C-alpha positions as CSV (number, residue, x, y, z in Angstrom):
1,M,13.1,7.2,32.3
2,A,9.5,8.3,31.9
3,R,7.5,6.6,29.2
4,L,4.7,8.0,27.1
5,E,1.4,6.3,27.0
6,P,0.3,5.1,23.5
7,Q,-0.6,8.2,21.4
8,I,-4.1,8.6,20.0
9,C,-4.2,10.7,16.9
10,Y,-7.5,11.9,15.4
11,L,-8.0,12.6,11.8
12,P,-9.2,16.1,10.8
13,S,-12.9,16.8,11.1
14,E,-13.2,17.3,7.4
15,P,-12.5,14.0,5.5
16,L,-9.6,14.2,3.1
17,H,-10.7,12.5,-0.1
18,H,-8.2,11.1,-2.4
19,D,-8.0,10.2,-6.1
20,D,-9.5,6.8,-5.5
21,G,-12.4,8.2,-3.5
22,T,-11.2,6.8,-0.2
23,V,-10.4,8.5,3.1
24,P,-7.6,7.6,5.6
25,R,-8.5,4.9,8.0
26,S,-7.4,4.3,11.6
27,P,-4.2,2.2,11.3
28,Y,-3.1,-0.7,13.4
29,V,0.4,-2.0,14.2
30,E,1.8,-5.5,13.7
31,V,5.0,-6.1,15.5
32,F,8.0,-7.6,13.7
33,D,10.6,-9.5,15.7
34,I,13.6,-7.2,15.0
35,P,16.3,-6.9,17.7
36,E,18.8,-4.3,18.7
37,Y,16.9,-1.1,19.2
38,S,17.9,1.4,21.9
39,P,15.8,4.6,22.1
40,P,17.8,7.8,22.7
41,P,18.0,8.9,26.4
42,P,16.2,12.3,26.2
43,S,16.9,15.0,28.8
44,G,14.8,17.6,30.4
45,P,14.2,19.4,33.7
46,S,11.1,17.5,34.5
47,G,9.1,14.4,33.7
48,L,6.7,16.4,31.6
49,E,9.5,18.0,29.6
50,E,11.0,14.6,29.0
51,C,7.8,13.2,27.7
52,R,7.5,16.2,25.3
53,R,11.0,15.6,24.1
54,I,10.2,11.9,23.4
55,A,7.2,13.0,21.4
56,V,9.4,15.4,19.3
57,Y,12.0,12.7,18.8
58,R,9.3,10.2,17.5
59,K,7.8,12.7,15.1
60,F,11.2,13.7,13.7
61,L,12.2,10.0,13.3
62,A,8.9,9.2,11.5
63,K,9.2,12.1,9.2
64,V,12.8,11.2,8.3
65,G,11.7,7.7,7.4
66,L,8.9,9.1,5.2
67,H,11.4,11.6,3.6
68,C,13.6,8.7,2.7
69,Y,10.7,6.8,1.1
70,N,9.7,9.9,-0.9
71,L,13.2,10.5,-2.2
72,Q,13.8,7.0,-3.3
73,N,10.4,6.5,-4.9
74,G,9.8,10.0,-6.4
75,T,6.6,10.4,-4.3
76,N,5.2,13.2,-2.1
77,F,3.3,11.6,0.7
78,Q,2.5,13.9,3.6
79,F,3.0,13.0,7.3
80,F,0.1,13.5,9.7
81,C,1.1,12.0,13.0
82,V,2.7,9.1,14.8
83,E,0.1,6.5,15.7
84,S,2.4,4.1,17.7
85,M,5.9,3.0,18.3
86,D,6.9,-0.5,19.3
87,K,9.4,-0.2,22.1
88,D,11.1,-3.5,21.3
89,T,11.6,-3.1,17.6
90,G,11.6,0.7,17.3
91,I,9.2,0.5,14.4
92,L,7.1,3.7,14.1
93,T,3.6,3.4,12.6
94,S,2.3,6.7,11.2
95,I,-0.8,8.0,9.6
96,I,-0.2,9.6,6.1
97,L,-2.6,12.3,4.9
98,N,-2.7,11.3,1.2
99,S,-2.8,7.5,1.6
100,T,-5.2,5.0,3.1
101,R,-2.3,2.7,4.2
102,D,-0.2,2.7,7.3
103,F,3.4,3.8,7.0
104,E,6.2,2.0,8.9
105,A,9.7,3.4,9.6
106,R,12.7,2.5,11.7
107,V,15.2,5.3,12.3
108,R,18.0,5.3,14.7
109,Y,19.1,8.5,16.5
110,D,22.6,9.2,17.7
111,E,24.0,12.4,19.1
112,V,27.7,13.4,19.5
113,E,27.7,16.0,22.2
114,K,31.2,17.2,21.7
115,Q,30.6,18.0,18.1
116,R,27.0,19.2,18.6
117,C,26.1,16.8,15.8
118,L,23.3,14.3,15.4
119,T,22.8,11.4,13.0
120,M,19.5,9.8,12.0
121,I,19.8,6.5,10.1
122,T,16.8,5.0,8.4
123,T,16.9,1.2,7.9
124,L,13.2,0.6,7.1
125,C,10.6,2.8,5.4
126,R,7.6,1.3,3.7
127,F,3.9,1.2,3.5
128,K,2.6,-1.7,5.6
129,P,1.8,-4.7,3.4
130,H,-1.8,-5.7,3.1
131,Q,-0.7,-9.2,4.0
132,T,2.6,-9.8,5.7
133,P,4.6,-12.4,3.7
134,E,5.7,-15.5,5.7
135,V,9.3,-14.7,4.8
136,E,10.3,-11.1,4.5
137,G,14.1,-11.3,4.4
138,N,16.4,-9.3,6.6
139,L,14.2,-6.4,7.7
140,C,16.0,-3.4,9.1
141,A,19.5,-4.6,8.0
142,A,22.2,-2.3,9.3
143,F,23.3,0.7,7.3
144,D,26.4,-0.2,5.4
145,R,28.8,2.8,5.9
146,L,31.5,1.0,3.8
147,S,29.3,1.2,0.8
148,V,28.9,5.0,1.0
149,D,30.8,7.1,-1.5
150,D,34.3,7.9,0.0
151,F,33.8,11.5,-1.0
152,F,31.2,11.8,1.8
153,K,33.0,10.0,4.6
154,D,35.1,12.8,6.2
155,D,34.0,14.9,9.2
156,L,31.1,17.3,8.5
157,P,32.5,20.7,7.2
158,D,31.6,23.8,9.1
159,W,30.6,25.7,6.0
160,V,31.3,26.1,2.3
161,P,34.7,27.4,1.2
162,E,34.7,31.1,0.5
163,D,35.4,30.6,-3.2
164,A,33.0,27.6,-3.6
165,L,30.6,29.5,-6.0
166,T,33.2,31.6,-7.8
167,A,35.9,29.2,-8.7
168,S,35.5,28.4,-12.4
169,D,36.7,24.8,-12.0
170,N,34.6,23.9,-9.0
171,L,31.4,22.1,-10.1
172,Q,30.7,20.5,-6.8
173,Y,28.7,23.4,-5.4
174,Y,25.4,24.8,-6.6
175,E,23.3,27.6,-5.0
176,M,19.6,26.6,-5.3
177,K,17.4,29.0,-7.2
178,E,14.3,30.5,-5.5
179,S,12.0,28.4,-7.7
180,E,13.9,25.2,-6.6
181,V,13.7,26.2,-2.9
182,E,10.0,26.7,-3.3
183,E,9.6,23.3,-5.0
184,Y,11.4,21.5,-2.2
185,K,10.7,23.9,0.6
186,E,8.8,21.4,2.8
187,W,11.8,19.0,3.3
188,L,14.3,21.8,3.1
189,H,12.5,23.6,6.0
190,F,12.5,20.2,7.8
191,Y,16.3,20.0,7.4
192,A,16.6,23.5,8.9
193,K,14.3,22.4,11.8
194,L,16.5,19.4,12.5
195,G,19.6,21.6,12.5
196,F,17.9,24.1,14.9
197,F,16.8,21.3,17.1
198,T,20.5,20.4,17.9
199,T,20.9,23.9,19.4
200,C,17.8,23.7,21.7
201,G,19.1,21.5,24.4
202,S,16.1,20.9,26.7
203,F,14.3,24.1,25.7
204,L,11.7,22.8,23.3
205,K,9.8,26.1,23.4
206,D,12.7,27.6,21.4
207,L,11.8,25.3,18.5
208,R,8.1,26.3,18.6
209,W,8.7,30.1,18.7
210,A,11.5,30.1,16.2
211,Q,9.3,28.8,13.3
212,P,8.6,29.3,10.5
213,F,12.2,29.8,9.4
214,E,13.2,32.1,6.6
215,L,15.4,30.1,4.2
216,R,17.9,32.7,3.1
217,K,20.5,30.7,1.1
218,I,20.9,27.0,0.3
219,I,24.0,25.6,-1.3
220,V,24.2,21.9,-2.4
221,Q,27.5,20.0,-2.7
222,T,27.6,16.8,-4.7
223,R,30.0,15.0,-7.0
224,E,31.0,17.2,-10.0
225,H,29.2,15.1,-12.6
226,V,25.7,15.6,-11.1
227,E,23.7,18.1,-13.1
228,S,22.8,21.3,-11.3
229,K,19.0,20.7,-11.5
230,K,19.5,17.2,-10.0
231,K,21.7,18.1,-7.1
232,A,18.9,18.6,-4.6
233,L,17.6,15.1,-5.2
234,A,21.0,13.4,-5.3
235,E,21.4,10.3,-3.1
236,N,24.6,11.7,-1.7
237,A,24.7,15.4,-1.0
238,I,25.7,18.1,1.6
239,F,23.2,20.9,2.2
240,Y,24.4,24.3,3.6
241,I,21.4,26.1,4.8
242,A,21.5,29.7,6.0
243,F,18.2,30.6,7.7
244,K,16.7,33.1,10.1
245,T,14.3,32.4,13.0
246,R,11.0,34.1,13.4
247,A,10.8,35.3,17.0
248,V,14.1,37.0,17.6
249,G,15.3,37.0,14.0
250,R,18.6,35.2,14.7
251,D,20.8,33.9,11.9
252,Y,21.8,30.2,11.8
253,R,23.8,27.9,9.6
254,A,22.9,24.3,9.3
255,I,24.9,21.6,7.6
256,I,23.1,18.4,6.6
257,R,24.9,15.5,4.9
258,R,22.6,12.9,3.2
259,T,24.1,9.6,2.2
260,M,22.7,6.3,1.0
261,D,24.3,2.8,0.9
262,G,22.5,1.4,-2.1
263,T,19.9,-0.6,-0.1
264,P,16.3,0.5,-0.6
265,G,14.9,2.1,2.5
266,H,18.3,3.0,3.8
267,M,19.5,6.6,4.4
268,S,21.7,8.5,6.7
269,L,21.3,12.2,7.7
270,E,24.2,13.9,9.6
271,I,23.3,17.3,11.0
272,K,24.9,20.2,12.8
273,C,24.0,23.8,13.2
274,F,25.6,27.1,14.5
275,K,24.2,30.4,15.6
276,M,25.8,33.3,13.9
């Protein structure tokens, strides 16, 4: 399999000043001895296409890790680029626009071809410590599926039931308001992008020309006791996203299930998408 050379990412020409008056610095990576990482075997018609696909994988994995951190910590850090990836540990080091510190994430990617479904499991997401402790505990512990709410363990649904929003006794489903979609549009658009990516096969140009997507309807499914305004940020939730592509204007439906096992830095995203 072709391998990418280490990526060199340059900061924007105009320095980005932050609240503390600092600007982002060039990060460095320190390798942790964490076993059991197998990068996904990307496919493509040529070596160049394969390298491009690897780069897309890495960017997606890094952004999923940062998304997990933002959700669990109530922050809004912005991804800039992947600086490096250690091939032995799978730890990605990224540059973050609104922070002077390096960000580290380890996200595993699995694809089930028969179901046209992919899973991205985060087991590490953090800002790199200024000084690495001598003993850090069990970094990148496995995601504990047994600890996930049983309500979210079945196969991914194909779409919401027809009466999901009209049944008077059904409090699981909530259609997000336009203002809520606007508030969370960055990561909701990212969810749609992950869904569309499952339909691209080896044709990465489809992903480029299809954006930006028009998010037409978003329905969130959670446990009934979760308040409507808190459903979008619930640890365990299923998102049903109807969106339209830019170039040809085709309609798609993406289903994204987000679950957590109770361990900080852990999150699972299960994704599938259909063209209408």
